[in-house]
ROGU-248475 format. One record per residue (C-alpha): x, y, z; residue number from 1; residue in three letters. Coordinates in steps of 0.1 Angstrom, whole numbers, plus 5000, padded with zeros to 4 digits. Example, Ala and Ser with C-alpha at 12.3 -4.5 7.8 and 13.67 -1.06 7.14 Angstrom:
+------+------+------+-----+---------+
:   c1 :   c2 :   c3 : num : residuo :
+------+------+------+-----+---------+
: 5123 : 4955 : 5078 :   1 :     ala :
: 5137 : 4989 : 5071 :   2 :     ser :
+------+------+------+-----+---------+
REM end
This chain:
+------+------+------+-----+---------+
:   c1 :   c2 :   c3 : num : residuo :
+------+------+------+-----+---------+
: 8075 : 1601 : 8764 :   1 :     met :
: 8102 : 1604 : 8790 :   2 :     ala :
: 8122 : 1573 : 8798 :   3 :     arg :
: 8147 : 1564 : 8826 :   4 :     pro :
: 8177 : 1565 : 8803 :   5 :     val :
: 8204 : 1568 : 8830 :   6 :     ala :
: 8189 : 1539 : 8850 :   7 :     ala :
: 8187 : 1518 : 8819 :   8 :     ala :
: 8222 : 1526 : 8807 :   9 :     ala :
: 8237 : 1517 : 8841 :  10 :     leu :
: 8217 : 1485 : 8843 :  11 :     thr :
: 8227 : 1474 : 8808 :  12 :     ile :
: 8263 : 1482 : 8815 :  13 :     leu :
: 8261 : 1462 : 8848 :  14 :     gly :
: 8245 : 1434 : 8829 :  15 :     gly :
: 8276 : 1431 : 8806 :  16 :     phe :
: 8299 : 1430 : 8836 :  17 :     phe :
: 8276 : 1403 : 8853 :  18 :     ile :
: 8277 : 1384 : 8820 :  19 :     leu :
: 8315 : 1385 : 8820 :  20 :     ala :
: 8315 : 1373 : 8856 :  21 :     gly :
: 8291 : 1346 : 8846 :  22 :     gly :
: 8315 : 1335 : 8819 :  23 :     leu :
: 8343 : 1332 : 8844 :  24 :     leu :
: 8320 : 1312 : 8867 :  25 :     phe :
: 8311 : 1289 : 8838 :  26 :     ala :
: 8348 : 1285 : 8830 :  27 :     ala :
: 8353 : 1275 : 8867 :  28 :     leu :
: 8325 : 1250 : 8863 :  29 :     gly :
: 8342 : 1236 : 8832 :  30 :     ala :
: 8374 : 1231 : 8852 :  31 :     val :
: 8354 : 1213 : 8880 :  32 :     phe :
: 8337 : 1192 : 8853 :  33 :     ala :
: 8371 : 1178 : 8843 :  34 :     leu :
: 8374 : 1164 : 8879 :  35 :     phe :
: 8340 : 1148 : 8877 :  36 :     gly :
: 8318 : 1175 : 8894 :  37 :     phe :
: 8292 : 1184 : 8868 :  38 :     val :
: 8266 : 1209 : 8877 :  39 :     ser :
: 8243 : 1233 : 8858 :  40 :     gly :
: 8247 : 1257 : 8887 :  41 :     leu :
: 8277 : 1273 : 8870 :  42 :     phe :
: 8255 : 1284 : 8841 :  43 :     leu :
: 8233 : 1305 : 8863 :  44 :     leu :
: 8257 : 1334 : 8861 :  45 :     gly :
: 8251 : 1336 : 8824 :  46 :     leu :
: 8213 : 1336 : 8829 :  47 :     ala :
: 8215 : 1363 : 8855 :  48 :     val :
: 8237 : 1384 : 8832 :  49 :     gly :
: 8213 : 1380 : 8803 :  50 :     leu :
: 8182 : 1388 : 8825 :  51 :     leu :
: 8199 : 1419 : 8837 :  52 :     thr :
: 8205 : 1430 : 8801 :  53 :     leu :
: 8168 : 1423 : 8793 :  54 :     val :
: 8156 : 1443 : 8824 :  55 :     val :
: 8178 : 1473 : 8813 :  56 :     gly :
: 8162 : 1471 : 8778 :  57 :     leu :
: 8127 : 1469 : 8793 :  58 :     leu :
: 8134 : 1501 : 8813 :  59 :     met :
: 8137 : 1518 : 8779 :  60 :     leu :
: 8109 : 1499 : 8761 :  61 :     ala :
: 8082 : 1500 : 8789 :  62 :     val :
: 8090 : 1530 : 8811 :  63 :     pro :
: 8056 : 1527 : 8829 :  64 :     ser :
: 8070 : 1496 : 8847 :  65 :     gly :
: 8101 : 1514 : 8860 :  66 :     his :
: 8094 : 1504 : 8896 :  67 :     thr :
: 8092 : 1466 : 8887 :  68 :     val :
: 8122 : 1468 : 8864 :  69 :     trp :
: 8142 : 1487 : 8891 :  70 :     gly :
: 8134 : 1461 : 8918 :  71 :     ala :
: 8143 : 1433 : 8894 :  72 :     leu :
: 8177 : 1449 : 8886 :  73 :     ala :
: 8184 : 1453 : 8923 :  74 :     ile :
: 8176 : 1416 : 8930 :  75 :     val :
: 8195 : 1404 : 8900 :  76 :     leu :
: 8225 : 1425 : 8911 :  77 :     gly :
: 8224 : 1409 : 8945 :  78 :     ile :
: 8220 : 1374 : 8931 :  79 :     val :
: 8250 : 1380 : 8909 :  80 :     ser :
: 8272 : 1379 : 8940 :  81 :     ile :
: 8266 : 1341 : 8943 :  82 :     ala :
: 8265 : 1331 : 8907 :  83 :     val :
: 8287 : 1355 : 8888 :  84 :     ala :
: 8313 : 1368 : 8913 :  85 :     phe :
: 8291 : 1399 : 8916 :  86 :     gly :
: 8298 : 1408 : 8880 :  87 :     gly :
: 8334 : 1414 : 8890 :  88 :     leu :
: 8319 : 1438 : 8917 :  89 :     leu :
: 8315 : 1465 : 8891 :  90 :     val :
: 8284 : 1448 : 8876 :  91 :     gly :
: 8269 : 1445 : 8910 :  92 :     leu :
: 8273 : 1481 : 8918 :  93 :     leu :
: 8261 : 1493 : 8884 :  94 :     leu :
: 8230 : 1471 : 8884 :  95 :     ala :
: 8220 : 1480 : 8919 :  96 :     val :
: 8226 : 1517 : 8913 :  97 :     phe :
: 8207 : 1515 : 8880 :  98 :     gly :
: 8178 : 1497 : 8898 :  99 :     gly :
: 8177 : 1524 : 8925 : 100 :     val :
: 8176 : 1551 : 8899 : 101 :     leu :
: 8147 : 1533 : 8881 : 102 :     ala :
: 8127 : 1529 : 8913 : 103 :     val :
: 8132 : 1566 : 8922 : 104 :     arg :
: 8126 : 1579 : 8886 : 105 :     trp :
: 8095 : 1600 : 8880 : 106 :     arg :
: 8083 : 1611 : 8846 : 107 :     pro :
: 8081 : 1648 : 8840 : 108 :     leu :
: 8046 : 1663 : 8845 : 109 :     ala :
: 8029 : 1674 : 8813 : 110 :     glu :
: 8025 : 1711 : 8812 : 111 :     pro :
: 7989 : 1721 : 8815 : 112 :     thr :
: 7975 : 1754 : 8802 : 113 :     ile :
: 7942 : 1765 : 8817 : 114 :     thr :
: 7921 : 1793 : 8801 : 115 :     val :
: 7895 : 1811 : 8821 : 116 :     glu :
: 7865 : 1822 : 8800 : 117 :     ala :
: 7849 : 1855 : 8804 : 118 :     arg :
: 7814 : 1866 : 8794 : 119 :     val :
: 7815 : 1899 : 8776 : 120 :     leu :
: 7784 : 1920 : 8771 : 121 :     pro :
: 7772 : 1923 : 8735 : 122 :     pro :
: 7787 : 1952 : 8717 : 123 :     ser :
: 7763 : 1979 : 8704 : 124 :     glu :
+------+------+------+-----+---------+
REM end
């Protein structure tokens, strides 16, 4: 069965960058926590990065849902701007581009062989 491998690879790679941006965002949250501003908002970058990785793996595992996985990758890439510094901008671009490739991906058509039957007169 054909799979959107390029789309999945770009989305997974973008997920790693978004996860790295989420770690930086969480470190910034730890610095703010030292001054008394405690919020779970800073952990959302880690969640978005992990979800992007999962969506990339789902593109490989369940290729029939490529449109849904691609749309989720695009949305998660855009959300990463607010919660993970856009995955250091590289993660945003990779996730969105991988999502677009997944949405546009079409499996190869199975080759069909048709045979036309002929009626032959009985041999004598």
